[in-house]
Backbone bond lengths (Angstrom), bond angles and torsions (degrees), N, CA, C in turn:
res aa  C-N    CA-C-N  psi(-1)  N-CA   C-N-CA  omega(-1)  CA-C   N-CA-C  phi
1 M - - - 1.461 - - 1.530 107.92 -
2 S 1.321 117.08 136.93 1.452 119.93 -179.30 1.527 110.90 -79.19
3 F 1.310 115.64 168.64 1.466 122.35 -171.00 1.527 113.36 -58.16
4 F 1.316 118.27 -57.69 1.468 120.42 -173.45 1.526 113.40 -63.66
5 P 1.333 118.94 -46.41 1.475 117.17 175.23 1.530 112.16 -62.32
6 G 1.335 116.36 -34.69 1.457 120.43 179.05 1.518 112.22 -63.78
7 I 1.329 116.47 -46.21 1.467 120.92 178.29 1.524 109.92 -65.71
8 A 1.329 117.11 -44.07 1.465 121.05 -177.68 1.528 111.76 -62.20
9 S 1.320 118.09 -30.24 1.463 120.85 -179.50 1.529 112.72 -94.75
10 N 1.319 117.27 -0.51 1.467 121.48 -179.71 1.523 109.77 -76.65
11 R 1.315 116.90 114.42 1.471 122.10 -175.66 1.527 111.80 -61.82
12 M 1.318 118.15 -36.97 1.471 120.93 179.70 1.531 110.31 -65.24
13 F 1.337 115.75 -42.62 1.459 120.13 177.44 1.519 110.97 -64.46
14 Q 1.320 117.00 -40.27 1.462 120.89 179.22 1.527 111.03 -60.22
15 V 1.321 117.07 -44.04 1.475 120.80 178.45 1.526 110.15 -61.97
16 A 1.322 116.81 -46.69 1.472 120.58 -179.62 1.526 110.37 -60.98
17 F 1.328 116.85 -45.86 1.460 120.49 -178.93 1.526 111.71 -64.23
18 V 1.326 117.82 -45.12 1.469 120.83 -179.99 1.527 110.10 -63.63
19 S 1.326 117.21 -40.29 1.473 120.85 177.68 1.525 110.56 -60.06
20 W 1.324 116.09 -46.48 1.470 121.05 178.88 1.531 110.37 -62.63
21 F 1.325 116.12 -47.08 1.462 121.22 -176.67 1.526 111.77 -61.36
22 I 1.322 116.97 -45.46 1.468 120.26 178.96 1.532 110.17 -61.61
23 A 1.323 117.15 -42.06 1.468 120.06 178.81 1.526 110.72 -61.54
24 Q 1.322 117.93 -42.55 1.463 121.06 -179.82 1.532 110.88 -66.64
25 V 1.320 117.65 -40.89 1.467 120.52 177.59 1.532 109.70 -63.70
26 L 1.329 116.91 -40.72 1.466 119.95 177.77 1.522 111.51 -61.25
27 K 1.335 117.25 -35.97 1.470 120.53 177.14 1.529 110.58 -62.04
28 V 1.331 116.61 -43.09 1.473 120.60 178.71 1.529 109.62 -62.55
29 I 1.328 116.34 -45.74 1.467 120.63 -178.97 1.527 111.25 -63.81
30 L 1.326 117.31 -46.31 1.470 120.54 -179.53 1.528 111.67 -65.22
31 T 1.336 116.93 -36.33 1.463 120.62 176.06 1.520 110.02 -66.60
32 L 1.316 117.16 -40.09 1.465 121.67 177.14 1.528 110.73 -60.97
33 I 1.321 117.04 -41.21 1.466 121.31 -179.86 1.529 110.89 -69.67
34 T 1.329 117.38 -46.18 1.467 119.88 -174.77 1.527 113.47 -78.18
35 D 1.341 117.50 -40.01 1.470 120.90 -176.67 1.529 112.85 -97.58
36 R 1.312 117.04 -9.21 1.463 123.23 -178.55 1.531 112.84 57.63
37 K 1.328 115.87 34.68 1.462 120.42 173.44 1.527 108.57 -150.13
38 L 1.329 114.80 147.55 1.455 121.37 -179.64 1.522 108.89 -80.67
39 N 1.322 116.66 119.28 1.454 122.29 179.97 1.525 107.91 -122.49
40 L 1.335 116.07 91.22 1.461 120.69 -177.97 1.521 112.77 -70.07
41 Y 1.318 117.90 -13.78 1.467 120.68 175.01 1.526 110.24 -60.52
42 R 1.327 117.44 -27.40 1.466 121.52 179.79 1.531 110.84 -60.73
43 M 1.356 118.20 -19.68 1.469 120.52 177.80 1.523 111.92 -67.45
44 I 1.326 117.09 -26.26 1.457 119.77 -179.46 1.522 112.90 -119.65
45 G 1.327 117.75 -9.32 1.453 121.31 -177.40 1.524 112.28 -77.29
46 S 1.326 115.23 157.49 1.462 120.32 178.49 1.520 110.25 -94.93
47 G 1.312 115.63 166.41 1.456 121.63 179.83 1.510 111.24 78.53
48 G 1.324 115.42 168.68 1.453 120.89 177.15 1.520 113.18 97.19
49 M 1.320 113.58 178.18 1.457 121.95 -174.41 1.507 111.16 -105.49
50 P 1.322 119.40 131.09 1.461 129.41 -10.25 1.523 110.44 -84.93
51 S 1.307 116.51 166.84 1.461 121.07 178.28 1.521 109.61 -69.82
52 S 1.322 116.02 115.65 1.472 119.26 179.40 1.527 110.72 -74.66
53 H 1.340 117.15 -27.13 1.463 119.53 175.28 1.532 109.61 -63.07
54 S 1.325 115.73 -46.31 1.468 120.25 179.89 1.519 111.04 -64.65
55 S 1.315 115.87 -41.39 1.455 120.57 179.24 1.526 110.68 -62.17
56 L 1.317 116.73 -44.86 1.460 122.30 -179.51 1.523 111.41 -61.09
57 V 1.340 117.47 -52.42 1.464 119.75 -174.27 1.525 112.26 -73.15
58 M 1.336 117.98 -35.59 1.459 118.77 178.27 1.524 111.46 -74.72
59 G 1.336 117.01 -32.20 1.461 119.45 172.92 1.518 110.45 -61.62
60 L 1.332 115.94 -45.92 1.458 120.79 179.68 1.521 111.61 -63.52
61 S 1.324 117.47 -50.03 1.464 119.05 -176.69 1.535 111.21 -66.50
62 T 1.325 117.99 -37.54 1.466 120.17 177.75 1.525 110.60 -66.08
63 A 1.330 117.18 -41.66 1.470 120.74 177.62 1.530 110.45 -60.57
64 I 1.320 116.94 -42.36 1.471 120.55 178.49 1.524 110.28 -63.78
65 G 1.337 116.15 -43.16 1.462 119.50 178.25 1.519 112.11 -62.32
66 L 1.317 116.62 -43.17 1.465 120.41 179.24 1.527 111.92 -66.51
67 Y 1.327 116.39 -37.43 1.463 121.30 -174.61 1.528 112.67 -82.42
68 L 1.339 116.57 -44.39 1.470 120.24 -175.05 1.523 113.69 -102.30
69 G 1.320 116.75 -13.48 1.463 119.99 -178.52 1.515 111.15 107.54
70 W 1.327 114.85 149.00 1.469 121.20 -177.01 1.529 111.60 -72.05
71 D 1.331 117.41 -16.40 1.463 120.77 178.82 1.531 112.26 -96.43
72 S 1.317 117.28 6.29 1.461 122.33 179.61 1.527 111.09 -69.33
73 P 1.333 117.40 136.21 1.469 119.55 175.10 1.534 112.08 -59.59
74 L 1.316 117.54 -34.85 1.460 120.70 178.84 1.530 110.94 -65.62
75 Y 1.333 117.31 -37.03 1.467 119.83 175.86 1.524 110.16 -63.46
76 A 1.324 117.02 -41.48 1.468 120.07 179.43 1.527 110.80 -60.78
77 V 1.331 116.71 -43.69 1.472 120.71 178.07 1.527 110.15 -62.42
78 A 1.329 117.06 -45.22 1.467 121.17 -179.03 1.522 111.02 -64.34
79 L 1.327 118.00 -41.94 1.454 121.13 -179.32 1.530 111.58 -66.19
80 V 1.321 117.11 -44.93 1.470 120.06 178.70 1.525 110.02 -62.45
81 T 1.321 117.30 -42.14 1.464 120.69 177.00 1.529 110.51 -61.49
82 S 1.316 116.85 -41.89 1.468 121.27 177.77 1.521 111.23 -59.76
83 L 1.314 117.07 -44.68 1.463 120.91 -179.53 1.528 111.62 -63.92
84 V 1.334 116.65 -38.60 1.470 120.37 177.62 1.529 110.17 -65.34
85 V 1.334 116.96 -45.22 1.462 120.74 179.67 1.528 110.51 -61.61
86 M 1.324 117.33 -43.23 1.465 120.31 -178.38 1.527 111.57 -69.95
87 Y 1.327 117.47 -36.38 1.456 120.35 175.79 1.527 109.94 -63.37
88 D 1.324 115.67 -44.45 1.461 120.56 179.13 1.522 111.16 -62.37
89 A 1.328 117.08 -42.01 1.468 121.25 -178.53 1.523 111.64 -63.32
90 S 1.323 116.92 -38.21 1.466 119.27 -176.93 1.518 112.87 -95.16
91 G 1.305 118.12 -14.59 1.457 121.24 -177.95 1.512 112.61 -104.27
92 V 1.309 114.96 -82.60 1.471 121.44 -173.65 1.525 111.68 -61.51
93 R 1.342 116.97 -50.82 1.468 119.54 -177.60 1.518 111.33 -65.98
94 R 1.323 118.21 -32.83 1.467 121.60 177.32 1.525 109.77 -65.86
95 A 1.334 116.70 -43.44 1.462 121.16 179.25 1.525 110.91 -63.01
96 V 1.325 116.99 -38.85 1.470 121.07 177.70 1.525 109.98 -63.06
97 G 1.336 117.10 -39.53 1.465 120.93 177.93 1.523 112.11 -63.95
98 I 1.332 116.65 -40.86 1.467 120.69 177.57 1.525 110.33 -64.74
99 Q 1.329 116.63 -43.24 1.465 120.00 177.05 1.525 111.16 -62.04
100 A 1.322 117.59 -38.69 1.465 120.90 178.34 1.527 110.53 -62.19
101 A 1.334 117.25 -39.87 1.466 120.60 178.82 1.529 110.78 -63.70
102 I 1.309 116.59 -41.94 1.472 120.76 179.21 1.529 110.08 -66.17
103 L 1.328 116.86 -45.10 1.467 120.03 178.68 1.528 111.52 -63.23
104 N 1.309 117.03 -37.58 1.470 120.04 177.39 1.520 110.63 -63.91
105 Q 1.317 117.34 -37.36 1.468 120.48 176.99 1.527 110.42 -66.23
106 I 1.315 117.40 -40.88 1.473 121.44 177.16 1.523 109.82 -61.78
107 I 1.334 116.82 -43.75 1.467 121.34 178.89 1.522 110.25 -62.00
108 E 1.326 116.53 -44.15 1.466 121.14 179.10 1.526 111.07 -60.93
109 D 1.337 116.41 -44.21 1.466 121.06 178.60 1.528 111.23 -63.01
110 A 1.327 115.90 -43.84 1.467 119.49 179.86 1.526 110.55 -66.06
111 Y 1.308 117.30 -36.78 1.448 121.85 -178.93 1.525 111.97 -64.13
112 Q 1.293 117.62 -32.95 1.460 121.16 -179.62 1.532 111.77 -69.71
113 H 1.321 117.70 -21.43 1.458 120.85 -177.94 1.525 113.22 -102.91
114 K 1.284 116.30 -25.13 1.462 120.28 179.52 1.522 108.85 -159.09
115 P 1.323 117.08 159.18 1.463 119.51 179.31 1.531 111.16 -60.56
116 F 1.301 115.36 134.31 1.450 121.04 -179.43 1.518 106.87 -143.53
117 S 1.321 119.06 119.68 1.460 121.31 -170.64 1.525 113.85 -99.05
118 Q 1.312 118.01 5.09 1.471 120.62 -178.29 1.527 111.38 -67.26
119 D 1.318 116.44 131.04 1.462 120.72 174.92 1.526 109.86 -71.32
120 K 1.324 115.27 153.26 1.459 119.70 177.32 1.528 109.81 -69.33
121 L 1.320 114.96 147.21 1.451 121.38 177.14 1.522 110.18 -83.50
122 K 1.310 116.25 152.82 1.454 121.36 177.64 1.527 108.73 -73.11
123 E 1.323 116.71 121.68 1.458 121.19 -176.18 1.519 113.44 -94.02
124 L 1.306 118.11 -27.57 1.462 121.16 -176.57 1.522 108.38 -89.44
125 I 1.326 115.52 80.61 1.463 121.09 -175.19 1.518 110.93 -111.96
126 G 1.322 116.98 -49.18 1.457 121.61 -176.53 1.512 112.34 -102.68
127 H 1.312 114.71 -169.64 1.454 121.73 -175.98 1.516 111.00 -129.67
128 T 1.315 115.26 153.22 1.454 120.16 168.80 1.528 107.51 -75.93
129 P 1.318 117.54 158.72 1.474 118.59 176.76 1.532 112.24 -56.56
130 Y 1.314 117.81 -34.07 1.458 121.96 178.52 1.534 110.90 -63.50
131 E 1.329 117.44 -42.58 1.464 121.70 178.63 1.526 110.84 -64.96
132 V 1.330 116.36 -39.56 1.466 121.12 177.95 1.528 110.12 -65.14
133 F 1.327 116.86 -45.11 1.455 121.53 179.53 1.533 110.64 -61.42
134 A 1.326 116.68 -45.03 1.465 120.80 179.51 1.525 110.69 -61.54
135 G 1.320 117.32 -41.89 1.464 120.48 177.50 1.515 111.99 -63.99
136 A 1.327 116.71 -40.97 1.464 120.51 179.07 1.529 110.65 -63.33
137 I 1.322 116.93 -44.58 1.464 120.72 178.70 1.526 110.68 -61.89
138 L 1.327 116.98 -41.60 1.469 121.39 178.33 1.527 109.68 -58.79
139 G 1.326 117.07 -47.20 1.471 120.72 179.43 1.522 112.49 -61.02
140 I 1.321 116.62 -41.71 1.466 121.17 178.45 1.529 110.58 -62.97
141 V 1.328 116.53 -43.08 1.474 120.65 -179.58 1.530 110.15 -64.42
142 V 1.338 116.69 -46.99 1.469 119.53 -178.80 1.526 110.63 -60.74
143 A 1.340 117.24 -42.35 1.461 120.07 179.18 1.526 111.54 -62.18
144 N 1.329 116.15 -41.86 1.465 118.88 -179.88 1.523 112.16 -68.52
145 V 1.316 117.59 -29.71 1.466 120.75 177.35 1.520 111.21 -75.65
146 M 1.328 116.60 -38.72 1.471 120.64 -173.11 1.525 114.51 -87.77
147 I 1.317 119.01 -24.10 1.493 120.59 -176.70 1.523 109.69 -97.78
Protein backbone atom coordinates (compact mmCIF):
# COMPACT_ATOMS: atom_id res chain seq x y z
CA MET A 1 0.00 0.00 0.00
CA SER A 2 1.38 3.43 -0.86
CA PHE A 3 1.92 6.18 1.69
CA PHE A 4 -1.09 8.47 1.17
CA PRO A 5 -3.76 5.76 0.95
CA GLY A 6 -2.11 4.08 3.94
CA ILE A 7 -2.25 7.22 6.08
CA ALA A 8 -5.78 8.05 4.91
CA SER A 9 -7.02 4.60 5.97
CA ASN A 10 -5.13 4.61 9.28
CA ARG A 11 -7.78 4.74 12.02
CA MET A 12 -5.38 6.27 14.58
CA PHE A 13 -4.48 9.06 12.16
CA GLN A 14 -8.16 9.64 11.39
CA VAL A 15 -8.95 10.09 15.09
CA ALA A 16 -6.04 12.51 15.55
CA PHE A 17 -7.00 14.51 12.47
CA VAL A 18 -10.71 14.71 13.39
CA SER A 19 -9.79 15.77 16.94
CA TRP A 20 -7.54 18.53 15.59
CA PHE A 21 -10.11 19.63 13.00
CA ILE A 22 -12.96 19.88 15.50
CA ALA A 23 -10.76 21.92 17.85
CA GLN A 24 -9.84 24.33 15.04
CA VAL A 25 -13.48 24.71 13.96
CA LEU A 26 -14.43 25.39 17.59
CA LYS A 27 -11.80 28.16 17.69
CA VAL A 28 -13.42 29.82 14.65
CA ILE A 29 -16.88 29.51 16.22
CA LEU A 30 -15.77 30.82 19.63
CA THR A 31 -13.93 33.73 17.98
CA LEU A 32 -17.07 34.50 15.97
CA ILE A 33 -19.13 34.55 19.17
CA THR A 34 -16.69 36.62 21.24
CA ASP A 35 -15.38 39.05 18.58
CA ARG A 36 -18.52 39.09 16.41
CA LYS A 37 -16.47 38.61 13.25
CA LEU A 38 -15.49 35.61 11.16
CA ASN A 39 -11.76 34.98 11.46
CA LEU A 40 -10.83 31.99 9.30
CA TYR A 41 -7.18 32.42 10.28
CA ARG A 42 -8.18 30.68 13.53
CA MET A 43 -8.37 27.45 11.45
CA ILE A 44 -4.59 27.45 11.13
CA GLY A 45 -3.50 29.77 13.95
CA SER A 46 -2.05 28.60 17.25
CA GLY A 47 -3.33 29.34 20.72
CA GLY A 48 -6.90 29.78 21.86
CA MET A 49 -9.70 27.58 23.09
CA PRO A 50 -9.57 24.59 22.87
CA SER A 51 -5.96 23.54 22.36
CA SER A 52 -5.86 21.66 19.06
CA HIS A 53 -2.40 20.33 19.92
CA SER A 54 -3.81 18.73 23.07
CA SER A 55 -6.83 17.45 21.21
CA LEU A 56 -4.66 15.91 18.49
CA VAL A 57 -2.20 14.12 20.79
CA MET A 58 -4.77 12.96 23.34
CA GLY A 59 -7.06 11.75 20.56
CA LEU A 60 -4.17 9.77 19.12
CA SER A 61 -2.97 8.32 22.42
CA THR A 62 -6.52 7.44 23.53
CA ALA A 63 -7.21 5.75 20.18
CA ILE A 64 -4.01 3.72 20.55
CA GLY A 65 -4.97 2.76 24.09
CA LEU A 66 -8.46 1.71 23.02
CA TYR A 67 -7.19 -0.20 19.98
CA LEU A 68 -4.01 -1.85 21.30
CA GLY A 69 -4.69 -1.86 25.04
CA TRP A 70 -3.71 0.37 27.93
CA ASP A 71 -0.69 -1.84 28.67
CA SER A 72 0.70 -1.49 25.13
CA PRO A 73 4.21 -0.03 24.86
CA LEU A 74 2.98 2.11 21.95
CA TYR A 75 0.26 3.59 24.18
CA ALA A 76 2.90 4.46 26.78
CA VAL A 77 4.98 6.25 24.14
CA ALA A 78 1.92 8.11 22.83
CA LEU A 79 0.77 9.13 26.31
CA VAL A 80 4.20 10.41 27.38
CA THR A 81 4.47 12.34 24.11
CA SER A 82 1.00 13.79 24.73
CA LEU A 83 1.97 14.94 28.22
CA VAL A 84 5.13 16.62 26.89
CA VAL A 85 3.16 18.41 24.15
CA MET A 86 0.51 19.58 26.62
CA TYR A 87 3.12 20.75 29.13
CA ASP A 88 4.87 22.68 26.37
CA ALA A 89 1.58 24.22 25.18
CA SER A 90 0.66 25.49 28.63
CA GLY A 91 4.15 26.23 29.91
CA VAL A 92 6.86 27.27 27.50
CA ARG A 93 4.63 28.48 24.66
CA ARG A 94 2.40 30.37 27.12
CA ALA A 95 5.44 32.14 28.59
CA VAL A 96 6.60 33.09 25.08
CA GLY A 97 3.15 34.60 24.41
CA ILE A 98 3.33 36.67 27.61
CA GLN A 99 6.81 37.88 26.67
CA ALA A 100 5.54 38.80 23.20
CA ALA A 101 2.78 40.92 24.78
CA ILE A 102 5.31 42.76 26.94
CA LEU A 103 7.67 43.30 24.00
CA ASN A 104 4.79 44.59 21.89
CA GLN A 105 3.98 47.11 24.62
CA ILE A 106 7.62 48.23 24.69
CA ILE A 107 7.56 48.61 20.89
CA GLU A 108 4.33 50.60 21.08
CA ASP A 109 5.80 52.89 23.76
CA ALA A 110 9.00 53.41 21.77
CA TYR A 111 7.01 54.09 18.62
CA GLN A 112 5.13 56.94 20.26
CA HIS A 113 8.41 58.75 20.97
CA LYS A 114 10.39 57.97 17.86
CA PRO A 115 10.02 56.04 14.61
CA PHE A 116 10.27 52.32 15.20
CA SER A 117 9.77 49.88 12.32
CA GLN A 118 9.65 46.58 14.22
CA ASP A 119 6.57 44.48 13.50
CA LYS A 120 4.52 43.28 16.44
CA LEU A 121 5.21 39.79 17.71
CA LYS A 122 2.55 37.11 17.68
CA GLU A 123 1.10 36.96 21.19
CA LEU A 124 -1.37 34.09 20.89
CA ILE A 125 1.16 31.26 20.95
CA GLY A 126 0.50 29.12 24.02
CA HIS A 127 -2.49 27.98 25.99
CA THR A 128 -3.90 28.37 29.45
CA PRO A 129 -4.15 25.13 31.43
CA TYR A 130 -7.93 25.30 30.93
CA GLU A 131 -7.51 25.42 27.12
CA VAL A 132 -5.11 22.46 27.26
CA PHE A 133 -7.50 20.48 29.46
CA ALA A 134 -10.44 21.22 27.15
CA GLY A 135 -8.42 20.10 24.13
CA ALA A 136 -7.37 16.90 25.87
CA ILE A 137 -10.97 16.09 26.81
CA LEU A 138 -12.08 16.76 23.21
CA GLY A 139 -9.44 14.33 21.90
CA ILE A 140 -10.47 11.66 24.40
CA VAL A 141 -14.15 12.04 23.44
CA VAL A 142 -13.44 11.89 19.69
CA ALA A 143 -11.31 8.76 20.14
CA ASN A 144 -14.02 7.05 22.17
CA VAL A 145 -16.63 7.91 19.54
CA MET A 146 -14.52 6.84 16.56
CA ILE A 147 -12.82 3.65 17.89
